[in-house]
C-alpha positions in Angstrom: -13.4 16.5 91.9 -15.8 15.2 89.3 -16.2 16.5 85.4 -18.9 16.7 82.9 -17.7 15.4 79.3 -19.9 16.2 76.3 -19.3 14.4 73.3 -19.6 15.1 69.8 -22.5 13.2 67.1 -19.5 12.2 64.7 -17.2 11.1 67.7 -18.0 7.8 69.4 -16.8 8.1 72.7 -15.7 5.3 75.0 -15.2 5.6 79.0 -12.6 3.2 80.7 -12.9 2.9 84.6 -9.8 1.3 85.9 -8.9 0.2 82.5 -12.2 -2.0 81.9 -14.5 -0.4 79.1 -17.7 1.1 81.8 -19.6 2.8 79.2 -19.4 4.0 75.2 -21.3 5.8 72.8 -22.0 8.0 70.0 -22.1 11.6 71.1 -22.6 10.7 75.0 -22.6 13.1 78.0 -21.0 11.6 81.4 -20.3 13.0 84.4 -16.0 10.8 85.1 -13.5 11.5 87.5 -10.9 12.2 85.9 -8.5 10.0 88.6 -9.6 6.6 87.5 -10.8 7.0 84.4 -9.6 7.7 80.5 -11.7 8.5 77.7 -11.4 7.5 74.0 -12.9 9.5 70.9 -12.8 7.7 67.9 -14.1 9.5 64.8 -16.7 7.6 62.2 -17.2 11.1 60.1 -15.4 10.2 56.6 -12.1 10.7 56.7 -9.7 11.8 54.1 -5.7 11.2 53.3 -4.3 12.5 50.6 -0.7 10.8 49.6 2.3 10.6 47.3 4.4 7.8 46.5 6.5 6.5 43.7 6.9 2.8 42.5 8.4 1.1 39.2 6.6 -0.3 36.0 7.4 -3.6 34.6 10.0 -1.9 32.5 12.0 -0.4 34.8 10.2 3.1 34.4 9.9 5.1 37.7 6.4 7.1 38.3 5.1 9.5 40.6 1.5 8.4 42.1 -0.6 10.7 43.8 -4.0 10.5 44.9 -6.4 10.6 47.9 -8.6 7.6 50.1 -11.6 8.3 51.9 -12.0 6.5 54.6 -14.2 5.6 57.6 -13.9 3.5 61.2 -16.9 1.0 61.4 -16.2 -0.2 64.6 -14.8 1.8 67.2 -14.7 -0.8 69.7 -12.3 -3.2 67.8 -9.8 -0.3 66.8 -9.9 0.9 70.3 -8.4 -2.8 71.6 -5.5 -2.3 69.0 -4.9 1.6 68.9 -4.8 3.9 71.6 -7.1 6.9 71.1 -7.3 8.3 74.2 -7.3 12.0 74.6 -7.0 14.6 77.4 -10.8 15.2 78.3 -10.3 19.5 78.6 -8.0 19.9 75.3 -9.8 17.0 73.4 -6.0 16.6 71.9 -4.9 12.4 71.8 -2.8 11.1 73.8 -0.4 8.7 71.3 0.2 9.6 67.7 -1.8 6.4 67.0 -4.7 8.0 65.0 -2.8 9.3 62.3 -0.3 5.4 62.9 -3.9 4.2 61.4 -3.4 6.7 58.2 -0.2 5.7 57.4 -1.6 1.7 58.2 -4.4 2.8 55.5 -1.4 4.8 52.9 0.7 2.2 53.4 -1.8 -1.2 52.3 -2.7 1.1 49.0 0.6 1.1 48.2 1.4 -2.5 48.8 -1.2 -3.2 46.0 -0.4 -0.4 44.0 3.0 -1.7 43.9 2.0 -5.4 42.8 0.1 -3.6 40.1 2.4 -1.4 38.6 5.3 -4.2 39.2 3.1 -5.8 36.3 1.9 -3.2 33.6 4.8 -1.4 31.4 5.2 2.4 31.5 2.7 3.3 28.9 -0.6 1.3 30.2 0.4 2.9 33.9 0.0 6.3 32.6 -2.9 6.1 30.7 -5.2 3.6 32.9 -5.2 5.3 35.7 -8.8 4.5 35.9 -9.1 1.0 36.2 -5.5 0.9 38.1 -7.4 3.2 41.2 -10.4 0.5 41.0 -8.5 -2.6 40.8 -6.3 -1.4 44.0 -9.2 -0.1 46.3 -11.2 -3.6 45.6 -8.3 -5.4 47.3 -7.5 -2.9 49.8 -11.4 -2.8 50.7 -11.1 -7.0 51.3 -7.9 -6.4 53.2 -8.0 -8.7 55.9 -5.7 -6.1 58.5 -8.5 -3.4 57.7 -11.6 -5.6 58.3 -9.9 -6.4 62.2 -9.6 -2.6 62.4 -12.9 -2.1 61.8 -11.7 0.4 59.0 -13.4 0.7 55.4 -12.2 2.6 53.2 -14.9 3.8 50.9 -12.9 5.6 47.6 -9.7 5.8 46.2 -8.6 8.2 43.7 -5.3 8.4 41.6 -5.3 12.5 40.9 -2.0 12.3 38.7 0.5 9.4 37.5 3.9 11.0 35.6 7.0 9.7 34.6 10.8 11.4 35.5 10.9 14.3 33.8 13.4 12.6 31.1 10.9 10.3 30.0 8.0 12.1 30.2 9.5 14.7 27.3 11.0 11.7 25.6 7.2 10.4 25.3 5.6 13.8 24.5 8.2 14.1 21.4 7.4 10.5 20.2 4.0 11.3 20.5 4.5 15.3 19.4 6.2 13.1 16.3 3.3 11.1 15.7 0.9 13.6 15.4 3.7 15.2 12.9 3.6 12.4 11.1 -0.6 12.1 11.0 -0.8 15.8 9.8 1.6 15.8 7.5 -0.2 12.0 6.0 -3.2 14.4 6.4 -1.5 16.8 4.1 0.1 14.4 1.6 -3.3 13.1 1.1 -4.9 16.1 0.4 -2.3 17.3 -2.1 -2.8 13.3 -3.8 -6.7 14.3 -4.0 -6.5 17.4 -4.7 -3.8 16.4 -7.7 -6.4 13.5 -8.7 -9.4 16.0 -8.5 -7.3 18.0 -11.3 -6.5 14.9 -13.2 -10.0 14.5 -13.0 -10.7 18.1 -14.5 -8.0 17.9 -17.2 -9.1 14.6 -18.2 -12.6 15.6 -18.1 -11.9 19.2 -20.7 -9.9 17.0 -22.8 -12.8 14.5 -23.6 -15.0 17.7 -23.8 -11.9 18.3 -26.9 -11.9 15.4 -28.1 -15.5 15.0 -28.1 -15.7 18.9 -30.0 -13.0 17.7 -32.2 -15.0 14.8 -33.6 -18.0 16.5 -33.8 -16.6 19.2 -35.9 -15.0 16.5 -38.3 -18.2 14.6 -38.9 -20.0 18.4 -39.3 -17.1 18.8 -41.7 -17.3 14.9 -43.5 -21.0 15.6 -43.8 -20.6 19.3 -45.5 -18.4 17.2 -48.3 -20.3 14.4 -48.5 -22.8 17.3 -49.2 -21.4 19.2 -51.7 -20.2 16.2 -53.5 -23.7 15.1 -53.5 -24.8 18.6 -54.7 -22.2 18.6 -57.4 -23.3 15.1 -58.3 -27.1 16.2 -58.2 -26.2 19.3 -60.4 -24.2 17.5 -63.0 -26.7 15.3 -63.3 -29.2 17.3 -64.0 -27.2 18.6 -66.9 -26.6 15.5 -67.8 -30.1 15.2 -68.1 -30.6 18.8 -69.5 -28.1 17.9 -72.1 -29.2 14.3 -73.0 -32.5 15.6 -75.6 -29.7 17.5 -77.5 -27.8 14.9 -78.5 -30.2 13.1 -80.1 -30.9 15.7 -82.3 -29.4 15.8 -85.7 -26.6 18.4 -86.5 -29.0 20.7 -88.3 -31.3 20.8 -85.8 -28.8 21.5 -83.2 -27.3 24.6 -85.5 -31.0 26.0 -86.1 -31.1 26.4 -82.0 -28.3 27.9 -81.7 -29.5 30.5 -84.4 -32.2 30.3 -82.8 -30.8 31.5 -79.2 -28.7 33.5 -81.1 -31.4 35.5 -82.7 -32.5 35.6 -79.1 -29.6 37.6 -77.9 -28.9 39.3 -80.5 -29.7 42.5 -78.6 -26.6 42.3 -76.8 -24.5 42.0 -79.6 -22.9 45.3 -81.5 -21.3 43.9 -84.8 -21.9 40.7 -86.7 -19.7 40.3 -90.1 -21.2 37.4 -92.5 -19.1 36.3 -95.4 -20.7 35.3 -98.1 -18.2 32.4 -98.1 -19.3 31.6 -94.5 -22.9 31.7 -95.0 -23.0 29.6 -98.5 -21.0 27.0 -96.7 -23.1 26.6 -93.7 -26.4 26.6 -96.0 -24.6 24.2 -97.8 -23.6 21.9 -94.8 -26.9 22.4 -93.6 -28.6 21.3 -96.7 -26.2 18.6 -97.6 -26.2 17.4 -93.8 -22.2 17.2 -94.2 -20.0 19.9 -92.8 -18.2 21.9 -94.5 -15.4 24.7 -93.8 -16.6 28.0 -93.1 -14.7 30.8 -92.5 -15.1 32.2 -89.3 -17.7 34.7 -88.5 -16.7 37.9 -86.7 -18.2 39.7 -84.2 -17.7 42.8 -82.3 
């Protein structure tokens, strides 16, 4: 009539005999009488519990929160006093739904803390500060007296998705897209303004170069004009200096020099006609020192 029970390493087994705890331990093996004994198997390994629920933000916007929590039963004896973890020894199936109730209780505690935090957040904050929200909720749930009395520890909490309703999400995406487009337009305008400024700088540089060239050309022309004027004045001065000695000579000497030059260049004269009146008048003027009215000499 006795049967043998073999426990698993990650399961805390409690044998109740006639309503009292007879033995307990992790992964224990023992003989028992099925007529007088009941066995509770409480898992001690970490358990993952996915969840999804909806909440309302401070600005009355509905959001959907999806995530996963991980918990572990640290005090199997304490939880056995509150929830029924007895099993069918042969099938190892639970006799009640209390193990599932435990998971739902933890999810409810997470949802209650999440609601308290989300109710004080605007929509944008709830959507963007997911990590901070999960950390705050985990800290409050882990210190919850209800879970502590059950001997349960919540190890981790992750919000994998926090989304607004499709209509709100579309409106937010449109607003963000418009801001991005505006930023892109501002960048284009800034590039155009920079290009115009650079083009203006180039034009101003070219204009400055042309002005510099024209100024240089003007200075060159002015300098050339001054140089030509100086040369002309020098030539005039030289001629003046050259002719000054002749101005101090008497007219007879000047005529003599002219005749001398004439004689030196006689080879280039084909015909020369001197009338007696011209010659006598010229000789008389030279000897008398006063001008006469000679007749015109004809040269050919």
